[in-house]
C-alpha positions in Angstrom: 0.0 28.7 -16.0 -2.6 29.5 -18.7 0.2 30.8 -20.9 2.2 27.6 -20.4 -0.9 25.5 -21.2 -1.4 27.4 -24.5 2.2 27.0 -25.3 2.1 23.3 -24.8 -1.0 22.9 -27.0 0.8 24.9 -29.7 3.8 22.7 -29.2 1.8 19.7 -30.3 3.6 17.2 -28.0 0.3 16.3 -26.4 -0.5 14.7 -29.7 3.0 13.5 -30.4 3.7 11.9 -27.0 0.9 9.4 -26.7 1.4 8.2 -30.3 5.2 7.6 -29.7 4.7 6.1 -26.3 2.1 3.6 -27.5 4.2 2.9 -30.6 7.0 1.8 -28.2 4.5 -0.5 -26.6 3.9 -2.2 -29.9 7.6 -2.4 -30.5 8.2 -4.1 -27.2 5.6 -6.8 -28.1 7.7 -7.7 -31.1 10.8 -7.8 -28.9 13.4 -7.9 -31.7 16.1 -10.5 -31.2 18.8 -8.0 -32.3 21.1 -6.9 -29.5 21.5 -3.2 -28.8 24.9 -1.8 -29.6 27.5 -1.5 -26.9 27.3 2.3 -26.6 23.7 2.0 -25.5 24.1 -0.8 -23.0 25.2 1.4 -20.1 22.4 3.9 -20.8 19.9 1.0 -20.9 21.2 -0.5 -17.6 21.1 2.9 -15.8 17.6 3.6 -17.0 16.3 0.2 -15.8 18.2 -0.3 -12.5 18.3 3.3 -11.3 15.8 6.2 -11.2 17.6 7.8 -14.1 20.9 8.8 -15.6 22.8 11.7 -13.9 25.4 13.8 -15.6 28.7 11.8 -15.5 27.0 8.4 -14.7 27.7 6.9 -18.1 31.4 7.8 -17.8 31.7 6.4 -14.3 30.1 3.1 -15.2 32.2 2.8 -18.3 35.4 3.2 -16.2 34.2 0.6 -13.7 32.8 -1.9 -16.1 29.1 -2.6 -16.4 29.2 -6.1 -14.8 31.1 -4.8 -11.8 28.7 -1.9 -11.4 25.7 -4.2 -11.4 27.3 -6.6 -8.9 28.0 -3.6 -6.6 24.4 -2.5 -6.9 23.3 -6.0 -5.8 25.2 -5.5 -2.5 24.1 -2.0 -1.3 25.7 -2.5 2.1 29.1 -2.0 0.4 28.1 1.4 -1.0 28.7 4.6 1.0 25.4 6.5 1.1 26.3 9.2 3.6 25.4 12.0 1.3 21.7 11.1 1.1 21.6 10.3 4.8 22.8 13.9 5.5 19.9 15.2 3.4 17.4 13.0 5.3 18.8 13.9 8.8 16.3 16.8 9.4 13.4 14.4 8.8 13.2 13.1 12.3 10.2 10.9 11.9 12.1 8.6 9.6 14.0 7.1 12.6 11.1 7.1 15.0 9.3 3.9 16.0 5.5 3.8 15.5 5.0 4.3 19.2 7.2 7.3 19.2 5.3 8.9 16.3 2.0 8.3 18.0 3.4 10.0 21.1 4.9 13.0 19.3 2.1 13.5 16.7 -1.0 12.3 18.6 -4.0 10.8 16.7 -7.6 11.5 17.9 -7.7 8.4 20.1 -4.7 9.5 22.1 -6.0 13.0 22.4 -9.3 11.7 23.7 -7.5 9.6 26.3 -5.6 12.6 27.5 -8.8 14.7 27.6 -10.6 12.1 29.6 -7.7 11.6 32.1 -6.7 8.1 31.0 -3.3 9.4 29.8 -1.2 12.1 31.2 -0.5 15.4 29.4 3.2 15.5 28.3 5.6 17.6 30.4 7.8 18.6 27.5 6.7 22.2 26.4 6.8 21.4 22.7 4.8 18.2 23.0 2.4 19.9 25.4 1.8 22.6 22.9 0.9 20.1 20.3 -1.5 18.2 22.6 -3.2 21.3 23.9 -3.7 22.7 20.5 -5.2 19.5 19.0 -7.4 18.9 22.0 -8.7 22.5 21.8 -9.4 22.0 18.1 -11.2 18.8 18.9 -13.3 20.5 21.5 -14.1 23.4 19.2 -15.3 21.0 16.5 -17.5 19.3 19.0 -18.9 22.6 20.3 -19.6 23.8 16.8 -21.4 20.6 16.1 -23.6 20.9 19.2 -24.3 24.5 18.4 -25.4 23.6 14.9 -27.8 21.0 16.2 -29.2 23.4 18.7 -29.6 26.2 16.1 -31.3 23.7 13.8 -33.8 22.8 16.5 -34.6 26.4 17.2 -35.0 27.1 13.5 -37.5 24.3 13.2 -39.5 25.7 16.2 -39.4 29.2 14.8 -40.6 28.0 11.4 -43.8 26.7 13.0 -44.6 29.8 15.1 -43.1 32.7 13.1 -43.6 33.7 9.5 -40.5 33.7 7.3 -40.6 37.4 6.8 -40.4 38.1 10.5 -37.0 36.4 10.9 -34.3 39.0 11.5 -30.7 38.9 12.6 -30.5 39.9 16.2 -28.8 43.1 17.2 -26.4 43.3 20.2 -29.3 44.0 22.6 -31.1 40.8 21.6 -28.1 38.5 21.6 -27.9 35.7 24.1 -24.9 35.6 26.5 -23.5 32.7 24.4 -23.9 34.6 21.2 -22.2 37.7 22.7 -19.3 35.5 23.8 -18.9 34.1 20.3 -19.0 37.6 18.7 -16.4 38.9 21.1 -14.2 35.9 20.3 -14.5 36.6 16.6 -13.4 40.2 17.2 -10.4 39.0 19.3 -9.5 36.5 16.6 -9.6 39.2 14.0 -7.4 41.4 16.1 -4.9 38.6 16.7 -4.8 37.9 13.0 -3.6 41.5 12.4 -1.0 41.2 15.0 0.3 37.8 13.8 0.6 38.9 10.2 2.4 42.2 10.9 4.7 41.2 13.8 5.2 37.4 14.1 6.9 36.9 10.7 9.3 39.7 11.4 10.6 38.0 14.5 13.9 36.0 14.4 13.1 32.3 14.0 14.0 31.4 17.6 11.9 34.2 19.1 9.0 33.3 16.7 9.1 29.7 17.8 9.1 30.6 21.5 6.2 33.0 20.9 4.1 30.3 19.2 4.9 27.8 22.0 3.9 30.3 24.6 0.5 31.1 23.1 -2.8 30.0 24.5 -4.2 26.9 22.6 -7.0 29.0 21.0 -4.4 31.5 19.7 -2.3 28.7 18.2 -5.5 27.4 16.5 -6.1 30.8 15.0 -2.5 30.9 13.8 -2.9 27.4 12.3 -6.0 28.6 10.4 -4.1 31.4 8.8 -1.0 29.4 7.8 -2.3 26.2 6.3 -0.8 24.9 3.1 2.1 26.7 1.4 1.8 29.7 3.8 3.0 27.4 6.6 6.5 27.5 5.1 6.7 31.2 6.0 5.8 30.5 9.6 8.6 28.0 10.1 11.3 29.7 7.9 14.7 29.6 9.6 13.6 27.3 12.4 15.5 24.2 13.5 14.1 20.9 12.2 12.6 19.9 15.6 11.0 23.4 15.9 9.6 23.2 12.4 8.1 19.8 13.2 6.5 21.1 16.3 4.9 24.1 14.6 3.7 21.9 11.7 2.3 19.4 14.1 0.3 22.1 15.8 -1.3 22.8 12.4 -1.8 19.2 11.3 0.2 16.4 13.1 -0.6 13.6 10.8 0.5 15.5 7.8 4.0 15.9 9.2 4.5 12.1 9.1 3.2 11.7 5.6 5.0 14.7 4.3 8.4 13.6 5.7 7.9 10.1 4.4 7.1 11.3 0.9 10.0 13.7 0.8 12.3 11.0 1.9 11.2 8.6 -0.8 11.9 11.2 -3.5 15.2 12.3 -2.0 16.4 8.7 -1.8 15.3 8.1 -5.4 17.2 11.2 -6.6 20.3 11.1 -4.5 21.0 7.6 -3.2 24.0 5.8 -4.5 22.3 2.6 -3.7 20.0 3.0 -6.6 19.0 -0.7 -7.2 18.1 -1.0 -3.5 15.8 2.0 -3.9 14.2 0.7 -7.1 13.6 -2.7 -5.4 12.3 -1.0 -2.2 9.7 0.8 -4.4 8.9 -2.4 -6.3 8.3 -4.4 -3.2 6.3 -1.7 -1.4 4.1 -1.5 -4.5 3.8 -5.3 -4.5 2.9 -5.5 -0.8 1.0 -2.2 -1.0 -0.4 -0.4 2.0 -2.6 2.7 1.9 -1.5 5.6 4.1 -5.0 6.9 4.6 -6.3 4.0 6.6 -6.4 4.9 10.2 -3.2 4.2 12.2 -1.4 2.9 9.1 -0.3 6.5 8.6 1.9 6.0 11.7 3.0 2.5 10.8 4.2 3.0 7.2 7.5 4.6 8.1 8.5 1.5 10.1 7.0 -0.8 7.4 9.1 0.6 4.6 12.2 1.1 6.8 12.2 -2.2 8.8 10.2 -4.6 6.6 10.7 -3.7 3.0 14.1 -2.2 2.6 16.2 -4.7 4.6 14.7 -7.6 2.6 14.5 -5.9 -0.9 17.4 -8.0 -2.3 17.3 -11.0 0.0 15.2 -14.2 0.2 11.5 -13.8 -0.8 10.3 -16.0 2.1 12.0 -13.6 4.6 10.2 -10.7 3.0 6.9 -12.5 2.9 7.1 -13.4 6.6 8.2 -9.9 7.5 5.2 -8.3 5.7 2.8 -10.9 7.2 3.9 -10.0 10.7 3.9 -6.3 10.1 1.3 -4.3 12.0 0.8 -2.1 9.0 -0.2 -5.1 6.8 -2.2 -6.7 9.6 -4.2 -3.5 10.0 -4.5 -2.6 6.3 -6.0 -6.0 5.4 -7.9 -6.4 8.7 -6.3 -9.6 9.8 -5.7 -8.2 13.2 -9.4 -8.5 13.9 -9.9 -12.0 12.3 -11.3 -14.4 14.9 -11.8 -18.1 14.4 -15.5 -19.1 14.6 -14.7 -21.9 17.1 -12.1 -20.0 19.0 -12.3 -19.2 22.7 -12.6 -15.5 21.9 -15.6 -16.1 19.6 -17.3 -18.6 22.0 -16.7 -16.9 25.4 -15.9 -13.3 24.6 -12.9 -11.2 25.6 -13.7 -11.1 29.4 -14.4 -14.9 30.0 -12.1 -17.9 30.1 -12.8 -21.2 28.4 -13.9 -24.4 30.2 -11.2 -25.8 32.4 -10.9 -28.6 35.0 -10.2 -27.7 38.6 -8.0 -29.3 41.1 -7.9 -33.1 41.0 -9.6 -33.0 37.6 -13.0 -31.9 39.0 -14.9 -30.1 36.3 -15.4 -26.3 36.8 -18.7 -24.6 35.7 -18.6 -23.9 32.0 -19.1 -20.2 31.2 -22.0 -19.4 29.0 -21.2 -18.4 25.4 -21.2 -14.7 24.8 -24.4 -13.3 23.3 -24.6 -11.3 20.1 -24.0 -7.6 20.6 -21.9 -4.7 19.6 -18.9 -5.8 21.8 -18.8 -9.3 20.4 -15.5 -10.0 18.6 -15.4 -9.8 14.8 -15.6 -13.1 12.9 -13.4 -14.7 10.3 -11.9 -12.1 7.9 -10.6 -13.4 4.6 -9.1 -10.2 3.2 -5.5 -10.9 3.9 -5.7 -14.6 3.1 -7.1 -13.8 -0.3 -4.6 -11.0 -1.1 -1.6 -13.0 0.1 -2.5 -15.7 -2.5 -3.7 -13.5 -5.4 -1.4 -10.5 -5.1 1.6 -11.5 -2.9 2.5 -15.1 -3.9 0.5 -17.4 -6.3 -1.2 -14.9 -8.6 -4.8 -14.8 -9.7 -4.2 -18.0 -11.8 -2.0 -19.7 -9.2 -4.3 -22.8 -8.7 -6.0 -21.9 -5.4 -9.8 -22.1 -4.7 -12.2 -20.2 -2.4 -11.9 -23.1 0.0 -8.2 -22.6 0.2 -8.8 -18.9 1.0 -11.1 -19.7 3.8 -8.8 -22.4 5.3 -5.8 -20.0 5.0 -7.8 -17.3 6.8 -8.4 -19.8 9.7 -4.7 -20.6 9.8 -3.9 -16.9 10.2 -6.4 -16.2 12.9 -4.7 -14.8 16.0 -2.1 -13.0 14.0 -2.8 -9.6 15.5 -1.5 -6.3 16.8 -1.0 -5.2 20.4 -2.8 -1.8 20.8 -2.7 -0.7 17.2 -3.9 2.8 18.0 -0.8 3.2 20.3 1.8 1.9 18.0 2.0 -1.7 19.2 3.8 -4.5 17.4 2.9 -8.0 16.2 1.3 -10.4 18.7 -0.2 -13.9 18.4 -3.5 -14.2 20.3 -4.2 -17.9 20.9 -7.7 -17.1 22.1 -8.6 -15.8 18.6 -7.1 -18.7 16.8 -9.3 -21.3 15.1 -8.5 -24.7 16.6 -8.3 -27.9 14.7 -6.8 -29.2 11.5 -6.9 -27.2 8.2 -6.4 -28.2 4.6 -4.8 -25.6 2.3 -3.6 -26.2 -1.3 -3.7 -30.0 -0.6 -1.5 -29.7 2.6 -2.7 -30.8 6.0 -2.0 -28.2 8.5 -2.0 -29.6 12.1 -3.3 -27.7 15.1 -0.1 -25.8 16.2 -1.2 -22.1 16.8 1.2 -19.5 15.3 3.3 -22.2 13.7 0.5 -23.0 11.3 0.9 -19.6 9.7 4.7 -20.0 9.5 4.2 -23.4 7.8 1.8 -21.9 5.3 4.0 -19.0 4.5 6.8 -21.4 3.8 4.6 -23.4 1.4 3.4 -20.3 -0.4 7.0 -18.9 -0.7 8.2 -22.1 -2.4 5.2 -22.8 -4.5 6.0 -23.1 -8.3 3.2 -20.6 -9.0 4.9 -18.0 -6.8 8.2 -18.5 -8.6 6.4 -17.8 -11.9 4.3 -14.9 -10.6 7.1 -13.0 -8.9 9.5 -13.6 -11.9 7.0 -12.3 -14.4 6.3 -9.2 -12.3 10.0 -8.5 -12.0 10.4 -8.9 -15.7 7.5 -6.5 -16.3 9.3 -3.9 -14.1 12.7 -4.3 -15.7 12.2 -5.6 -19.3 8.8 -4.9 -20.8 5.1 -4.7 -20.1 4.7 -8.1 -21.8 7.9 -10.0 -21.1 9.0 -13.0 -23.1 7.8 -16.3 -21.6 11.2 -17.9 -22.1 12.8 -15.2 -19.9 10.1 -15.6 -17.2 10.7 -19.4 -17.2 14.4 -19.0 -16.7 14.0 -16.5 -13.9 11.4 -18.8 -12.2 13.8 -21.7 -12.4 16.5 -19.6 -10.7 13.9 -18.6 -8.1 13.2 -22.3 -7.3 16.8 -23.5 -7.3 18.1 -20.6 -5.3 15.4 -20.7 -2.6 13.8 -17.4 -3.7 17.0 -15.4 -3.7 16.0 -12.1 -5.3 19.6 -11.2 -6.1 20.1 -14.3 -8.2 16.8 -13.9 -10.0 17.8 -10.3 -11.0 21.2 -11.6 -12.1 19.6 -14.2 -14.3 17.5 -11.4 -15.9 20.6 -9.1 -16.3 22.5 -11.8 -18.2 19.6 -12.7 -20.5 19.5 -11.8 -24.2 15.9 -10.6 -23.8 17.0 -7.9 -21.4 19.6 -6.6 -23.9 17.3 -6.9 -27.0 17.1 -3.8 -29.2 13.3 -3.8 -28.7 13.7 -3.3 -25.0 15.6 -0.1 -25.3 13.5 2.9 -24.0 10.4 0.6 -24.3 9.1 1.2 -20.8 7.0 4.3 -20.0 8.0 5.9 -16.7 5.6 6.1 -13.8 5.2 9.6 -12.3 7.7 8.7 -9.6 10.3 7.5 -12.1 9.6 10.6 -14.3 10.0 13.2 -11.5 13.1 11.5 -10.0 14.8 11.0 -13.4 14.2 14.6 -14.4 15.8 15.9 -11.2 18.7 13.4 -11.6 19.2 14.3 -15.3 19.3 18.0 -14.6 21.7 17.6 -11.6 19.0 19.3 -9.4 19.7 20.7 -6.0 16.5 19.8 -4.0 16.1 21.8 -0.8 12.4 21.2 -0.4 10.9 18.1 -2.0 7.3 18.9 -1.1 6.6 20.7 -4.4 7.8 17.6 -6.2 5.4 15.5 -4.1 2.6 17.9 -5.0 3.3 17.6 -8.7 3.2 13.8 -8.4 -0.2 14.1 -6.9 -1.4 16.0 -10.0 0.1 13.3 -12.2 -2.1 10.7 -10.5 0.5 9.0 -8.3 0.3 10.3 -4.7 3.1 8.5 -2.8 1.7 5.8 -0.5 -1.7 6.9 -1.7 -2.9 3.8 -3.7 -6.0 2.6 -1.8 -6.5 -0.9 -3.4 -3.9 -3.6 -2.4 -3.0 -4.0 -6.1 -0.6 -1.1 -5.9 0.2 1.2 -8.9 0.3 -0.2 -12.4 3.6 -0.6 -14.2 2.0 -0.7 -17.6 2.1 2.1 -20.2 -1.6 2.6 -20.8 -2.2 3.6 -17.2 0.0 6.7 -17.5 -0.5 7.7 -21.2 -3.3 10.2 -21.3 -3.5 13.9 -22.2 -4.2 15.1 -18.7 -1.3 13.3 -17.1 1.1 14.2 -20.0 0.1 17.9 -19.7 1.1 17.8 -16.0 4.4 16.2 -16.9 5.1 18.9 -19.4 4.2 21.6 -16.9 6.5 20.0 -14.4 9.4 19.7 -16.8 9.2 23.3 -17.9 8.8 24.5 -14.3 11.8 22.5 -13.3 14.0 23.6 -16.2 13.1 27.3 -16.0 13.5 27.6 -12.2 9.9 28.1 -11.3 9.7 25.0 -9.0 10.1 26.2 -5.4 12.8 24.5 -3.5 14.6 22.9 -6.5 17.3 24.5 -8.6 18.9 23.3 -11.9 21.8 25.0 -13.7 21.0 24.3 -17.4 24.6 25.4 -18.4 25.9 22.1 -16.9 23.9 20.3 -19.6 25.8 21.8 -22.5 28.7 19.3 -22.1 31.2 22.1 -22.0 30.1 23.6 -25.4 29.3 27.2 -26.0 26.4 27.0 -28.5 25.9 30.0 -30.8 22.2 29.7 -31.0 19.1 28.0 -29.6 19.2 25.1 -32.2 22.8 24.2 -31.3 21.9 24.4 -27.6 19.0 22.0 -28.2 21.3 19.5 -30.0 23.8 19.6 -27.1 21.2 19.1 -24.5 19.6 16.3 -26.4 22.9 14.5 -26.3 23.3 15.1 -22.6 19.8 14.3 -21.5 18.9 11.6 -24.0 22.2 10.3 -25.3 21.0 11.6 -28.7 18.0 9.3 -28.8 15.5 11.8 -30.2 13.2 11.1 -33.2 13.1 13.6 -36.1 9.4 14.2 -35.2 10.2 15.2 -31.6 13.2 17.2 -32.6 11.2 19.2 -35.2 8.4 19.9 -32.7 10.9 21.2 -30.1 12.8 23.2 -32.7 9.6 24.9 -33.7 9.1 26.2 -30.2 12.5 27.7 -29.6 11.3 31.1 -30.8 8.0 31.0 -29.0 8.1 33.7 -26.2 5.6 31.7 -24.1 8.1 28.9 -23.9 11.5 30.8 -24.0 10.2 33.9 -22.1 11.9 36.1 -24.7 10.4 39.3 -25.9 9.1 39.3 -29.5 11.2 42.4 -30.3 14.4 40.9 -28.9 15.4 38.2 -31.4 19.1 38.5 -30.5 18.7 37.6 -26.9 20.5 34.5 -25.7 18.3 31.3 -25.8 16.5 30.3 -22.6 18.5 27.2 -21.7 16.1 26.2 -18.9 13.2 26.2 -21.3 15.1 24.1 -23.7 16.0 21.6 -20.9 12.3 21.6 -19.9 11.1 20.8 -23.4 13.6 17.9 -23.7 12.6 16.5 -20.2 8.9 16.7 -21.3 9.6 14.9 -24.6 8.2 11.4 -25.3 11.8 10.0 -25.5 12.6 11.2 -22.0 9.3 9.8 -20.6 10.5 6.3 -21.6 13.3 4.3 -19.9 
């Protein structure tokens, strides 16, 4: 890697790339009225409505016709996507409900319930191994913590009564029984470590799996300590998908869920034929962002993306808004599940008491006393979701609402909650937590009607003129330019209002607009890390057998999948992604991908030569520029890459072997790391 870093610095593209990318930003502001020529329209459409151009895509769209291709993408249900589904089949968590994932990959709350006898230990041997191992680790952590506290107390006492120079490490004769036990266990662990490393990996996969399942929990924990991170792949090599998941869950159950979810996102982006659906699924997930690292949301996000976002990605905006509002993932992420009306029964009387009622024949029953303040008192009104649904999901920051509207909307949404969030429960309306009485939001009088109040407000927000403008502008930013023309936004917003928030029709209006096809829009958008990684794999015709290394590179580029903590989601603007550190990681990725040094992903650079047989590196560069970039390479970039074709740090050629064939993978990597490829 140091050699590659030096090579990139010599290349000079870290200076060239930011200048060219930001120059494109300036060009997009001008937004020249000239239309791009017909030869580039297909490339432009593929760059904007897919995750990148694959070899042969331009020819296929040309044969079908651009308008027909776009109409087909607007109706993904008509497109056969069996190939990508076959790649996703081993990732079992993708089809699990949240409750099933909690049961199969238990969080600490479930483990504690089993440990305390409130839940039963699973009978299935694989599940039992996971539970036993995780409970053992939990107990070890607790024991270690208690021992640390005890040792700290002894040290304090010794520091008072014993001079510092008198402190000595005890020999075996002076060890306490507990210390002797710990030392013996360390010796046994060390012995087991030797056995596991020399024998376990040599076993056939089926025998290795049975051996792991049959271990004592402490043995499995020691195995997990040895095989964390990339080494874990050696441990599960050759196992069936279910067996791999079990072993990985013994090591870290929550990582299995996030890992499979991230792999699936990349595999869909690279291989799905329903490309516009995948682009819009990513767009809406980012718009209704949820952070995977917040408690049980780790278990809820699979269902959120699968059952809430993707089915509504090209439908009516109101349906999508309602689906997200009732999603346990959103309710937990923005804390609405704990929001309690200040005058609700739950706030006044507590969870265990009932409100005042009349007895038989109307006789008044004794009124229960209001619950006193204390740690078990229900939480109060929470405005997080009410604020974000206005500012980020519908109206926009300048959408015409006030703080009073936020507070009133928060009252409307009280009672929208989750049944047992730690156990994977679904949406539930809790009338005892709902704020009674009339509310006034955005000038609308909302009568006292429980859950229907929230549905009424979601309908108002979905059809508000500010929502039409805000959503239309954000779509134009994703597909046209960082600063889209106001005339285009206005026409899209008009379609949004007339077509009842039909996302397909809004996209169709944009597709037919002159602004979308303006020459200044061509390759004017800088790719996010997700778009860059997926487009590089697609352009190279990559065979991805393990997507985790791709996920790890995205982390280095500053875009961990599902890892944006604020509800704003990841930025679509160029300045967020144009910096030397991020661009260095992009170049490292491109070279690793092109030269075959990316584990689990293979590219055959010969397929990028368009059937030609170049006589030298320069002609190979020209052929690949045409295949990967449709020839759209500036003289400055071409010269910078040409200069590096003889550099052994890039080409991996020996200095004394000038006649050796050019390294086609290195050439492909240079092109995929170029500023032109990083724009779409």
